[in-house]
ZATOR-777928 format. One line per 4 residues: number of its first residue (from 1); their letters; for each residue x, y, z of N, C-alpha, C. Coordinates in pm, whole numbers, always signed. Atoms other than C-alpha are relative to their C-alpha. Layout:
residues N
NUM) a) X:Y:Z:X:Y:Z:X:Y:Z ~ ... .
END
This chain:
residues 360
1) xxxx) -110:-36:-90:+324:-2543:+1716:+134:-29:-66 ~ -135:+24:+52:+692:-2513:+1628:+77:-87:+98 ~ -85:+77:-90:+975:-2711:+1778:+70:+89:+102 ~ -56:-93:-97:+1068:-2398:+1974:+130:+64:-44 .
5) xxxx) -129:-53:+46:+1381:-2325:+1772:-15:+108:-106 ~ +17:-97:+107:+1230:-2108:+1500:-20:+140:+57 ~ +5:-137:-48:+1269:-1733:+1538:-87:+85:-92 ~ +86:-91:+76:+1030:-1460:+1430:+27:+143:+40 .
9) xxxx) -14:-144:-23:+1090:-1086:+1393:-136:+64:-25 ~ +135:-57:+10:+763:-903:+1460:+11:+149:-28 ~ +4:-143:+31:+717:-566:+1289:-113:+62:+81 ~ +99:-53:-94:+540:-374:+1567:-12:+151:-17 .
13) xxxx) +23:-142:+30:+391:-39:+1468:-52:+76:+120 ~ +67:-63:-113:+231:+28:+1805:-150:-18:-6 ~ +144:+24:+16:-113:-70:+1673:-42:-136:+53 ~ +54:+123:-57:-339:-349:+1786:+29:-122:-87 .
17) xxxx) -18:+116:+89:-288:-571:+1479:+136:-65:+19 ~ -134:+58:-16:+88:-613:+1513:+21:-52:+142 ~ -9:+51:-137:+49:-657:+1890:-57:-140:+9 ~ +63:+133:-3:-187:-951:+1843:+79:-98:-86 .
21) xxxx) -85:+87:+82:+35:-1090:+1565:+116:-54:+84 ~ -110:+42:-87:+322:-1099:+1818:-48:-104:+100 ~ +55:+95:-97:+106:-1273:+2076:-27:-136:-63 ~ +35:+126:+66:-15:-1536:+1829:+125:-80:-38 .
25) xxxx) -124:+71:+35:+336:-1618:+1710:+67:-58:+123 ~ -56:+52:-126:+458:-1652:+2067:-79:-121:+48 ~ +86:+110:-42:+162:-1875:+2144:+28:-126:-81 ~ -32:+114:+86:+261:-2098:+1850:+139:-57:+26 .
29) xxxx) -128:+54:-38:+602:-2149:+2007:+121:+63:-65 ~ -114:-67:+63:+819:-1910:+1807:+78:+82:+103 ~ -87:-88:-78:+1112:-1730:+1967:-10:+138:-64 ~ +37:-127:+63:+993:-1374:+1905:+86:+118:+45 .
33) xxxx) -67:-127:-26:+1172:-1041:+1882:-86:+108:-65 ~ +78:-110:+55:+973:-720:+1838:+90:+110:-52 ~ -76:-114:+51:+1096:-431:+1628:-94:+107:-54 ~ +73:-113:+56:+968:-87:+1533:+95:+76:-92 .
37) xxxx) -82:-72:+97:+1096:+96:+1228:-12:+151:+21 ~ -3:-146:-1:+1199:+460:+1267:+18:+43:-144 ~ +1:-25:+143:+1115:+594:+923:+35:+143:-39 ~ -45:-136:+30:+1168:+970:+938:-12:+87:+123 .
41) xxxx) +20:-100:-105:+1208:+1268:+1165:-89:+109:-56 ~ +105:-92:+44:+935:+1527:+1154:+54:+124:-70 ~ -53:-124:+60:+1153:+1827:+1073:+38:-22:-145 ~ -43:+26:+137:+1294:+1663:+762:-117:-14:-94 .
45) xxxx) +119:+19:+83:+944:+1585:+639:-93:+120:+5 ~ +82:-119:-7:+809:+1930:+721:-122:-15:+87 ~ +113:+23:-89:+584:+1806:+1001:+25:+61:+136 ~ -13:-41:-139:+513:+1937:+1346:+22:-123:+86 .
49) xxxx) -29:+113:-89:+600:+1722:+1645:-125:-84:+26 ~ +121:+75:-32:+235:+1625:+1694:-40:-95:-113 ~ +45:+78:+115:+184:+1490:+1342:+111:-98:-40 ~ -115:+87:+13:+407:+1189:+1350:-37:-137:-54 .
53) xxxx) +0:+141:+31:+466:+853:+1198:+104:-62:+90 ~ -93:+64:-93:+642:+604:+1422:+34:+98:+112 ~ -18:-99:-105:+589:+861:+1698:+50:-68:+127 ~ -45:+53:-129:+726:+823:+2050:-113:-81:+65 .
57) xxxx) +113:+72:-57:+376:+720:+2160:-15:-138:-63 ~ +11:+129:+68:+362:+445:+1895:+110:-95:+45 ~ -111:+85:-44:+705:+317:+1996:-20:-48:+143 ~ +28:+39:-139:+604:+318:+2362:-109:-106:+6 .
61) xxxx) +105:+102:+4:+288:+123:+2277:+56:-135:-43 ~ -61:+124:+47:+492:-134:+2085:+88:-62:+109 ~ -89:+50:-106:+747:-163:+2366:-81:-54:+118 ~ +84:+47:-110:+469:-199:+2626:-56:-139:-28 .
65) xxxx) +50:+132:+38:+323:-494:+2436:+113:-103:+8 ~ -114:+91:-5:+667:-651:+2398:+36:-34:+145 ~ -30:+25:-141:+730:-609:+2770:-103:-94:+62 ~ +106:+86:-57:+395:-769:+2854:+17:-144:-47 .
69) xxxx) -22:+135:+52:+481:-1065:+2631:+134:-58:+44 ~ -130:+47:-43:+831:-1085:+2775:+96:-26:-115 ~ -90:+16:+114:+1003:-1048:+2438:+83:+126:-17 ~ -81:-120:+22:+1288:-813:+2345:-62:+89:-107 .
73) xxxx) +49:-96:+99:+1208:-499:+2147:+113:+92:-39 ~ -106:-88:+49:+1438:-292:+1930:-59:+97:-102 ~ +40:-98:+101:+1412:+8:+1698:+108:+3:-108 ~ -92:-10:+112:+1570:+8:+1351:-18:+136:-67 .
77) xxxx) +5:-131:+63:+1656:+344:+1197:+13:-16:-152 ~ +2:+11:+146:+1553:+335:+830:-31:+135:-65 ~ +37:-133:+50:+1519:+712:+781:+52:+27:-141 ~ -48:-31:+137:+1747:+745:+472:-73:-82:-107 .
81) xxxx) +69:+86:+97:+1578:+450:+297:-144:+45:-22 ~ +138:-45:+11:+1228:+579:+372:-8:+128:-83 ~ -2:-125:+79:+1317:+921:+231:+16:-31:-148 ~ -30:+28:+140:+1459:+775:-90:-108:-82:-68 .
85) xxxx) +90:+96:+64:+1211:+496:-152:-148:+35:+12 ~ +142:-27:-23:+884:+637:-15:-32:+148:-24 ~ +39:-141:+8:+873:+1015:+32:+41:+60:-134 ~ -43:-54:+130:+1080:+1102:-276:-86:-53:-114 .
89) xxxx) +85:+58:+105:+876:+861:-491:-138:+64:+1 ~ +132:-60:-15:+551:+1007:-355:-3:+140:-63 ~ -4:-136:+54:+650:+1365:-434:+23:+1:-150 ~ -33:+3:+143:+797:+1279:-773:-121:-43:-84 .
93) xxxx) +117:+47:+74:+482:+1091:-881:-101:+112:-18 ~ +96:-110:+10:+254:+1385:-802:+51:+110:-94 ~ -57:-104:+85:+490:+1631:-969:-11:-38:-148 ~ +4:+46:+139:+486:+1418:-1286:-139:-47:-43 .
97) xxxx) +137:+24:+43:+108:+1381:-1295:-56:-137:+30 ~ +48:+133:-35:+77:+1027:-1156:-66:+2:+138 ~ +64:+14:-131:-116:+903:-851:+71:-111:+75 ~ -81:+102:-66:+123:+723:-614:-78:-76:+106 .
101) xxxx) +55:+75:-113:+49:+461:-350:+115:-28:+97 ~ -116:+15:-89:+307:+514:-74:-10:-116:+97 ~ +15:+114:-91:+159:+241:+146:+52:-128:-66 ~ -56:+114:+73:+243:-16:-123:+151:+9:-2 .
105) xxxx) -145:-16:+3:+592:+129:-157:+63:-28:+135 ~ -54:+24:-134:+643:+117:+220:+6:-149:+29 ~ -2:+145:-17:+545:-248:+233:+110:-63:-85 ~ -92:+61:+95:+755:-327:-71:+146:+24:+37 .
109) xxxx) -140:-34:-17:+1077:-143:+8:+47:+1:+145 ~ -39:-5:-141:+1072:-111:+387:-20:-135:+69 ~ +27:+122:-76:+901:-414:+539:+56:-125:-66 ~ -30:+130:+60:+953:-690:+286:+129:+0:-82 .
113) xxxx) -134:-2:+58:+1286:-576:+147:+102:+32:+109 ~ -100:-43:-98:+1481:-381:+409:-10:-79:+131 ~ +15:+65:-130:+1335:-533:+727:+17:-151:-10 ~ -18:+145:+17:+1317:-890:+595:+147:-33:-22 .
117) xxxx) -144:+22:+20:+1679:-863:+478:+73:+7:+134 ~ -62:-12:-133:+1776:-747:+829:-30:-126:+83 ~ +37:+121:-75:+1586:-1042:+979:+85:-118:-42 ~ -78:+114:+50:+1767:-1291:+756:+147:+14:+40 .
121) xxxx) -136:-23:-46:+2102:-1131:+844:+17:-42:+146 ~ -4:+33:-143:+2018:-1189:+1211:-26:-149:+25 ~ +27:+142:-17:+1947:-1557:+1147:-141:-32:+43 ~ +141:+18:-37:+1574:-1513:+1198:-76:-61:-117 .
125) xxxx) +68:+77:+104:+1343:-1748:+1010:-111:+77:-71 ~ +119:-63:+58:+1035:-1530:+957:-15:+145:+43 ~ +50:-133:-31:+923:-1171:+936:-151:-10:+17 ~ +143:+9:-31:+578:-1128:+1089:-58:+141:+3 .
129) xxxx) +70:-129:-3:+337:-839:+1029:-147:-22:+34 ~ +142:+6:-33:-20:-758:+1125:-91:+17:-120 ~ +84:-11:+119:-147:-760:+766:-112:-104:+1 ~ +112:+93:+20:-483:-917:+691:+11:-60:-139 .
133) xxxx) -20:+76:+123:-385:-1165:+421:+47:-139:+42 ~ -43:+137:-31:-290:-1534:+400:+108:-45:-98 ~ -102:+64:+83:+11:-1725:+268:-16:-150:+12 ~ +10:+146:+1:-27:-2088:+166:+91:-53:-109 .
137) xxxx) -82:+64:+102:+196:-2326:-25:-85:-98:-79 ~ +75:+88:+89:+40:-2499:-326:+69:-137:-2 ~ -65:+131:-5:+107:-2872:-275:+35:-55:-138 ~ -24:+52:+134:+93:-2937:-650:+125:+64:-63 .
141) xxxx) -110:-71:+66:+337:-2670:-773:+115:+34:+94 ~ -100:-41:-98:+523:-2595:-452:+13:+150:+14 ~ -9:-145:-8:+471:-2222:-512:-77:+52:+121 ~ +72:-67:-108:+373:-1993:-230:-106:+90:-60 .
145) xxxx) +114:-78:+48:+34:-1831:-281:-34:+110:+100 ~ +53:-108:-81:-88:-1497:-151:-150:+1:-19 ~ +146:+11:+7:-458:-1511:-66:-65:+111:+83 ~ +78:-97:-76:-725:-1272:+57:-18:-48:+145 .
149) xxxx) +31:+31:-139:-793:-1254:+431:-142:-56:+11 ~ +135:+50:-27:-1094:-1432:+576:-96:+118:+16 ~ +81:-120:-16:-1226:-1088:+677:+23:+90:-121 ~ -21:-76:+124:-1269:-933:+332:-15:+150:+19 .
153) xxxx) +12:-144:-26:-1363:-597:+486:+134:+59:+44 ~ -131:-46:-43:-1004:-575:+617:+112:-51:-91 ~ -100:+65:+85:-826:-765:+337:+103:+100:-54 ~ -109:-87:+46:-486:-615:+250:+87:-66:-106 .
157) xxxx) -80:+68:+103:-369:-853:-22:+34:+94:-116 ~ -25:-96:+108:-395:-564:-272:+134:+71:+17 ~ -123:-77:-23:-102:-382:-108:+122:-90:+17 ~ -109:+96:-15:+113:-699:-106:+30:-74:-130 .
161) xxxx) -8:+72:+127:+95:-799:-473:+143:-20:-50 ~ -139:+0:+49:+471:-738:-526:+84:-111:+63 ~ -84:+93:-77:+585:-1015:-289:+54:-115:-86 ~ -67:+107:+74:+834:-1264:-432:-19:-133:+72 .
165) xxxx) +7:+133:-63:+844:-1638:-366:+90:-7:+123 ~ -92:-1:-114:+1144:-1584:-138:-59:+75:+119 ~ +61:-79:-108:+962:-1316:+61:-119:-74:+62 ~ +116:+74:-51:+644:-1523:+90:+44:-118:+87 .
169) xxxx) -49:+117:-74:+847:-1823:+212:+46:+37:+140 ~ -55:-41:-129:+991:-1619:+500:-86:+106:+69 ~ +94:-95:-60:+682:-1418:+600:-117:-76:+60 ~ +121:+55:-62:+392:-1498:+832:-100:+113:+25 .
173) xxxx) +112:-91:-25:+53:-1321:+849:-99:-70:+94 ~ +86:+76:-92:-108:-1465:+1165:-143:+50:+11 ~ +137:-52:-10:-418:-1242:+1136:-87:-36:-119 ~ +73:+26:+123:-520:-1369:+793:-127:-80:+16 .
177) xxxx) +118:+83:-21:-771:-1616:+933:-96:+56:+104 ~ +82:-61:-105:-924:-1375:+1188:-78:+120:-52 ~ +73:-122:+28:-1180:-1099:+1181:+46:+108:+98 ~ -52:-111:-79:-1100:-755:+1318:-52:-3:+143 .
181) xxxx) +54:+0:-135:-1336:-788:+1614:+64:-109:+86 ~ -70:+105:-73:-1162:-1113:+1709:+137:+48:+46 ~ -132:-52:-34:-826:-938:+1702:-9:+95:+119 ~ +15:-93:-113:-947:-659:+1932:-37:-76:+128 .
185) xxxx) +38:+79:-118:-1102:-919:+2165:+123:-68:+61 ~ -123:+62:-49:-769:-1103:+2191:+86:+104:+72 ~ -80:-107:-60:-592:-773:+2265:-54:+39:+137 ~ +61:-34:-129:-839:-693:+2543:+24:-111:+101 .
189) xxxx) -24:+114:-90:-804:-1043:+2690:+143:+1:+53 ~ -141:+0:-39:-426:-1001:+2698:+42:+127:+74 ~ -29:-122:-74:-450:-659:+2860:+92:+96:-72 ~ -85:-91:+76:-274:-475:+2578:-55:+141:+11 .
193) xxxx) +45:-138:-18:-286:-99:+2632:-57:+59:-129 ~ +47:-55:+128:-354:-43:+2259:-120:-77:-56 ~ +110:+86:+46:-653:-282:+2242:-109:+79:-73 ~ +107:-81:+59:-891:+2:+2153:+56:+116:-84 .
197) xxxx) -64:-106:+77:-643:+217:+1960:-59:+8:-140 ~ +61:-21:+131:-790:+368:+1644:+96:-40:-111 ~ -81:+35:+116:-667:+228:+1313:+43:+127:-73 ~ -48:-114:+78:-453:+470:+1112:-70:+2:-136 .
201) xxxx) +73:-13:+125:-645:+602:+811:+77:+79:-106 ~ -67:-93:+91:-408:+854:+656:+137:-52:-41 ~ -141:+23:+32:-76:+839:+477:+80:+51:+120 ~ -60:-27:-131:+151:+834:+781:+76:+132:+5 .
205) xxxx) -78:-123:-4:+366:+1131:+680:-78:+120:-52 ~ +86:-112:+40:+71:+1345:+557:-130:-12:+79 ~ +113:+26:-89:-161:+1326:+855:-119:+93:-24 ~ +111:-93:+21:-368:+1633:+756:-66:-17:-137 .
209) xxxx) +59:+26:+130:-442:+1498:+406:+32:+104:-106 ~ -35:-106:+96:-295:+1808:+238:+127:-42:-75 ~ -115:+52:+75:-71:+1632:-16:+80:+113:-65 ~ -68:-108:+71:+6:+1948:-212:+83:+84:+96 .
213) xxxx) -73:-78:-99:+104:+2142:+98:+124:-73:+49 ~ -115:+80:-43:+328:+1858:+210:+110:+3:-106 ~ -100:+5:+108:+501:+1835:-129:+72:+134:-12 ~ -64:-132:+8:+564:+2210:-137:+96:+22:+116 .
217) xxxx) -90:-13:-114:+710:+2206:+214:+121:-90:-15 ~ -107:+100:+8:+915:+1895:+144:+102:+36:-109 ~ -91:-31:+111:+1059:+2007:-191:+51:+143:+4 ~ -37:-142:-3:+1078:+2377:-108:-34:+72:-128 .
221) xxxx) +37:-59:+129:+914:+2453:-443:-148:+37:-2 ~ +139:-32:+32:+596:+2618:-562:-28:-50:-141 ~ +31:+62:+129:+421:+2449:-854:-94:+89:-79 ~ +61:-106:+80:+304:+2671:-1136:-145:-29:-35 .
225) xxxx) +137:+8:+51:-55:+2741:-1226:+4:-28:-150 ~ +9:+29:+142:-171:+2636:-1571:-145:-3:-44 ~ +135:-2:+56:-475:+2587:-1792:-77:-129:+29 ~ +100:+107:+12:-778:+2369:-1739:-47:+2:-145 .
229) xxxx) +52:+8:+136:-881:+2248:-2085:-102:-112:-8 ~ +90:+113:+22:-1158:+2027:-2218:+64:-96:-100 ~ -57:+104:+86:-1106:+1723:-2439:+25:+50:-142 ~ -25:-60:+131:-1112:+1950:-2748:+114:+101:+5 .
233) xxxx) -111:-94:-14:-832:+2169:-2610:-42:+142:+33 ~ +49:-133:-34:-1054:+2467:-2524:+36:+34:+144 ~ -37:-42:-135:-926:+2661:-2223:-125:+35:+80 ~ +118:-20:-86:-1179:+2655:-1937:+30:+89:+119 .
237) xxxx) -37:-79:-118:-986:+2841:-1670:+141:-37:+43 ~ -135:+21:-50:-673:+2824:-1455:+0:-96:+120 ~ -18:+87:-117:-559:+2549:-1218:+114:+55:+86 ~ -96:-53:-97:-334:+2603:-914:+125:-87:+14 .
241) xxxx) -118:+87:-6:-66:+2342:-993:-42:-146:-9 ~ +38:+139:+24:-77:+1978:-1106:-11:-82:+128 ~ -3:+82:-121:-1:+1845:-757:-127:+12:+83 ~ +120:-24:-81:-336:+1976:-626:-123:-76:-51 .
245) xxxx) +117:+65:+61:-557:+1750:-839:+28:-147:-25 ~ -12:+143:+29:-623:+1380:-890:-104:-41:-104 ~ +92:+50:+102:-788:+1183:-1171:-131:-42:+65 ~ +133:+29:-53:-1163:+1155:-1113:-56:+109:+88 .
249) xxxx) +43:-107:-90:-1182:+1472:-901:-103:+90:-67 ~ +99:-96:+49:-1489:+1695:-942:-5:+124:+88 ~ +12:-113:-92:-1503:+1911:-629:+133:+74:+12 ~ -120:-79:-27:-1260:+2192:-559:+72:+50:-124 .
253) xxxx) -65:-48:+122:-1187:+2284:-920:-1:+153:-8 ~ +4:-146:-4:-1291:+2644:-860:-40:+64:-131 ~ +42:-53:+130:-1451:+2689:-1202:-152:+14:-6 ~ +144:-14:+20:-1798:+2824:-1289:-44:-76:-125 .
257) xxxx) +31:+83:+117:-1885:+2533:-1519:-152:-19:-14 ~ +144:+16:+21:-2231:+2490:-1678:-49:-142:+32 ~ +37:+138:-31:-2224:+2114:-1604:+115:-64:+77 ~ -107:+64:-77:-2028:+1877:-1376:+111:-52:-93 .
261) xxxx) -114:+51:+75:-1680:+1804:-1509:+104:-53:+97 ~ -91:+76:-85:-1402:+1583:-1378:+141:+4:-60 ~ -138:+12:+47:-1024:+1562:-1397:+17:-136:-67 ~ -22:+128:+68:-943:+1297:-1658:+144:-18:-46 .
265) xxxx) -140:+14:+39:-579:+1374:-1744:+80:+117:+53 ~ -93:-105:-42:-283:+1566:-1603:+123:-10:-89 ~ -108:+1:+98:-22:+1664:-1860:+116:+86:+50 ~ -116:-71:-52:+316:+1753:-1714:+70:+82:-107 .
269) xxxx) -76:-64:+108:+462:+1850:-2052:-44:+144:-23 ~ +47:-137:+22:+241:+2153:-2106:-75:+58:+120 ~ +59:-48:-126:+116:+2189:-1747:-149:+27:-12 ~ +146:-14:+13:-250:+2139:-1841:-70:-115:+74 .
273) xxxx) +88:+101:-58:-530:+1951:-1671:-124:-8:-87 ~ +116:+19:+87:-795:+1803:-1897:-121:-40:+82 ~ +127:+32:-65:-1154:+1801:-1774:-94:-64:-100 ~ +96:+67:+88:-1427:+1578:-1913:-131:-22:+75 .
277) xxxx) +125:+39:-63:-1785:+1478:-1851:+14:-140:+58 ~ -12:+124:-77:-1854:+1177:-1632:+21:-123:-87 ~ -9:+121:+83:-1896:+922:-1911:+140:-19:-58 ~ -133:+9:+60:-1551:+1004:-2051:+107:-48:+98 .
281) xxxx) -94:+52:-100:-1386:+892:-1725:+19:-150:-12 ~ +0:+146:+5:-1454:+529:-1815:+91:-50:-113 ~ -89:+60:+99:-1199:+313:-1996:-13:-152:+6 ~ +17:+145:+10:-1208:-47:-2116:+127:-77:+36 .
285) xxxx) -124:+76:-16:-841:-134:-2067:+107:+84:+66 ~ -118:-66:-54:-511:-51:-1905:+122:-87:-29 ~ -126:+72:+9:-147:-148:-1935:+72:+13:+133 ~ -73:+2:-127:+51:-248:-1628:+145:-41:-25 .
289) xxxx) -142:+32:+11:+430:-252:-1596:+53:-44:+136 ~ -61:+50:-123:+671:-388:-1336:-91:-108:+61 ~ +100:+97:-42:+431:-682:-1318:+66:-117:+73 ~ -50:+112:-81:+488:-948:-1051:-102:-113:+1 .
293) xxxx) +86:+117:-2:+340:-1295:-1100:+22:-77:+130 ~ -11:+76:-124:+266:-1490:-782:-52:-143:-15 ~ +63:+133:+4:+30:-1780:-852:+74:-98:-91 ~ -82:+82:+87:+255:-1906:-1134:+110:+88:-57 .
297) xxxx) -113:-76:+54:+572:-1801:-1314:-46:+118:-83 ~ +70:-100:+79:+372:-1610:-1573:-98:-78:-86 ~ +96:+69:+85:+111:-1690:-1835:+14:+47:-144 ~ -6:-33:+143:+158:-1703:-2211:-140:+8:-60 .
301) xxxx) +138:-3:+48:-218:-1749:-2248:-79:+110:+71 ~ +86:-96:-68:-481:-1482:-2175:-73:-67:+116 ~ +65:+52:-120:-634:-1526:-1830:-125:+81:+31 ~ +118:-69:-49:-987:-1445:-1720:+13:+13:+151 .
305) xxxx) -29:-30:-140:-943:-1280:-1382:-98:+105:+51 ~ +65:-118:-56:-1096:-1028:-1146:+111:+99:+35 ~ -106:-100:-16:-899:-703:-1129:-47:+115:+88 ~ +23:-119:-82:-879:-425:-869:+96:+110:-46 .
309) xxxx) -85:-110:+46:-750:-83:-979:+30:+101:+111 ~ -36:-76:-119:-736:+73:-630:-47:-79:+122 ~ +21:+80:-121:-755:-45:-271:-148:-26:+28 ~ +142:+13:-35:-1128:+21:-218:-87:-42:-118 .
313) xxxx) +72:+37:+122:-1226:-95:-569:-52:-144:+11 ~ +52:+136:+6:-1453:-398:-607:+62:-72:-120 ~ -61:+71:+112:-1280:-663:-822:-98:-14:-117 ~ +83:+3:+120:-1410:-657:-1181:+55:-102:-98 .
317) xxxx) -43:+101:+95:-1402:-929:-1445:+77:+63:-116 ~ -86:-52:+107:-1132:-883:-1707:+79:-115:-59 ~ -94:+95:+60:-895:-1066:-1940:+138:+64:+2 ~ -137:-50:-11:-524:-1023:-1870:+90:-74:-97 .
321) xxxx) -89:+59:+100:-268:-1082:-2144:+141:+54:+18 ~ -141:-39:-11:+109:-1079:-2104:+45:+63:-131 ~ -45:-69:+121:+258:-828:-2349:+152:+9:-10 ~ -146:+6:-3:+625:-845:-2245:+38:-69:+130 .
325) xxxx) -36:+73:-123:+828:-1014:-1969:-54:+60:+129 ~ +49:-60:-125:+712:-760:-1708:-119:+92:-23 ~ +115:-86:+30:+403:-604:-1868:-122:-84:-35 ~ +128:+69:+22:+36:-703:-1890:-103:+101:-46 .
329) xxxx) +116:-82:+39:-266:-559:-2070:-124:-63:+62 ~ +123:+45:-64:-595:-583:-1881:-118:+64:-73 ~ +119:-48:+71:-922:-555:-2078:-122:-40:+82 ~ +114:+23:-88:-1235:-520:-1865:-125:-38:-79 .
333) xxxx) +128:+33:+62:-1571:-674:-1946:-93:+121:+4 ~ +77:-123:-14:-1728:-347:-1825:+97:+115:+21 ~ -94:-112:-17:-1549:-10:-1862:+6:+47:+146 ~ -22:-40:-138:-1399:+118:-1534:+28:+148:+11 .
337) xxxx) -8:-144:-21:-1405:+468:-1389:+135:+42:+57 ~ -116:-71:-56:-1098:+687:-1332:+118:-93:+27 ~ -122:+79:-11:-814:+444:-1397:+117:+96:+6 ~ -101:-102:-25:-516:+635:-1259:+141:-56:-17 .
341) xxxx) -141:+35:+18:-156:+611:-1377:+74:+11:+133 ~ -75:+1:-125:+72:+518:-1087:-60:-87:+108 ~ +64:+91:-94:-183:+316:-894:+32:-145:-40 ~ -24:+141:+29:-163:-64:-877:-125:-66:-56 .
345) xxxx) +107:+91:+40:-376:-315:-1063:+39:-138:+52 ~ -26:+131:-57:-402:-650:-884:-104:-98:-51 ~ +85:+101:+62:-543:-963:-1044:-26:-115:+97 ~ +41:+107:-90:-735:-1232:-856:-64:-115:-76 .
349) xxxx) +74:+119:+40:-850:-1586:-922:-68:-50:+126 ~ +67:+27:-128:-1110:-1623:-650:+67:+79:+110 ~ -69:-70:-108:-924:-1542:-329:+152:-5:-14 ~ -144:+11:+24:-579:-1608:-480:+47:+119:-84 .
353) xxxx) -60:-108:+77:-363:-1316:-598:+82:-62:-115 ~ -75:+48:+119:-250:-1398:-954:+128:+80:-15 ~ -115:-89:+12:-17:-1098:-961:-47:+144:-7 ~ +37:-142:+8:-7:-722:-996:+113:+83:-54 .
357) xxxx) -99:-91:+54:+172:-424:-1140:-46:+145:+11 ~ +28:-144:-6:+176:-46:-1178:-69:+43:-128 ~ +75:-48:+116:-79:+117:-1409:+82:+106:-73 ~ -85:-90:+79:+112:+287:-1689:-82:+90:-92 .
END
């Protein structure tokens, strides 16, 4: 319990997780304020009114929970920032042959940069979200540690690897020690209208999963067809634009191939997509840039760690070596499939996040 003087800004998306996070913080004695971020308008993103992020329904759900808890609720308009930091980055990455992770960017630039800064301006002690992860302070070093959630099936530490010591010090994740079914049970006990609301599965501004269609509508451009080639440079057929394919893809290539082949490289310079057989998708190492160390300042010595190269990836044993102030080379004990430029690699020591960066 707090002394009753500490304030918490609760990021309320309208979902069950942030609703229960608000309840738990209030129960612990924090003076809570709920907020929902308005991130874009549908017309600007080329969406219909039904396909919405931070929709009116979501805002009403968040406000209903706030009203039930008796806490104030406000909406912050971050539309220009979301366009510049999330949607533009997403489109640009695909156009340039990379595979972006807009959910990481949203956490990084919206929640834990823009919203946390707003909270501190308001004299609020902590930003609170419904993420499944844990923050603990190491008594020996004094550093704040980011750790996996107790419920590893819901763990979201991978999408939080960028967090700084300052951000960790002023953030609370009250769901980190709970399992999802416990969270829904609490919501039902408290009579929250969103207790059984389905978890969002899609990128919020591309609800139909058609990334290429979204990018074309958003940029107002059509992306040129080009050649499919094999690893020897032999032309195999024509592709419909780089933005329509991802590394590791096999289905939907539209080619009469004598054997299964997969996308292994997208080359923006000559507008080609290289296809390979399955075994050629595997690589022993990667280089990561914009690397953020959490568990310690950095490491001059090679570290044996477990590494994840995408959200749903099982951590794999590897050795990580610092190659420059913000870059790390990761060498896997077993070659990994479809390592994609633009995705994040996150390093773990048990349940502790060592750090992470962008695959280059």
